[in-house]
N, C-alpha and C positions, 0 to 999 in steps of 0.2 A: 030751440035748435040745440044741436050737440056738436062737439068737435071730436073728430077722430084723426089719428095719424095714419097716413098711407105711405107704405114703402113700395118702391118700384124696383123690380129686378129685371135683368136681361134687356131685351129689346124695349120693354115697356118704359124703362128709364130713359132710353134714347128718344122715344116718341114724345115724352112729356118734358124732356130736358131737365129732369130732376130725379133724385133718388128717394126723396122724402118730402111730403107736404102735410100741412094741416088742412083738413077738409071739413066744411060745415054740412050737416045733414039735418033733416027734420027728425024730431023725436020719434022713436019707434020705427026708424028706417031699417030695412032688411039689407042683406048682401045684394039682392037683386036691385033694390033702389040705389044702392051705392054704385053698382056697375053702370046703371043708366045715367046717373049724375056725372060719373067720371067720363063716360063717352060723350056726354053733352058738352062738358068743359074741355075735354081733350079728344076731339074727333079722330085724331090719328090712331087712337087705340082700336078703332074699327079694323085696322090692318091686321090685328091679331084676332083671328077667327074666334078663338076661345082662350080664356086664361083662367087659371085656378086662383082661388081666393083663400087666404088663410087669415083667420081672426085670432089674435093673441096666440100665434104660433100653432094653431090647429086648423087643418083644412075645413072649409065651411061650404055648405050648400046655399043656394039662393034664398032659402026660407029663414036662415038664421037671422035673428034680431041683433042689431048693433046697439051698443051702449056708449054713452059719453066716455071718452078716454080710450076706447078700443084702439088697437093697432091692427091695421088691415094691410096685408101684403098682397101685391099683384104679381102673380107668378105665371109668366108666359109659357107656352108649350116648349118643350126642349126637344131639339132634334140633334142627331149625331150619327156618326158612322163608324 
């Protein structure tokens, strides 16, 4: 197992009632695996149709592998007028 830090921004922090958590994942987990595990633990995240992921301050695709100690940011879509 590995531990990553997850930061929640915007509506995602409201949905999980936190701005930051420590999260356990299997070794060799990808961003996709992380998204699935987060939605399983926090089903309200399904409300956000899509959200961007940044790993260590760089936007990441679903295929990116995560490492112990990584910082993952959940960035919901931004709307404005």
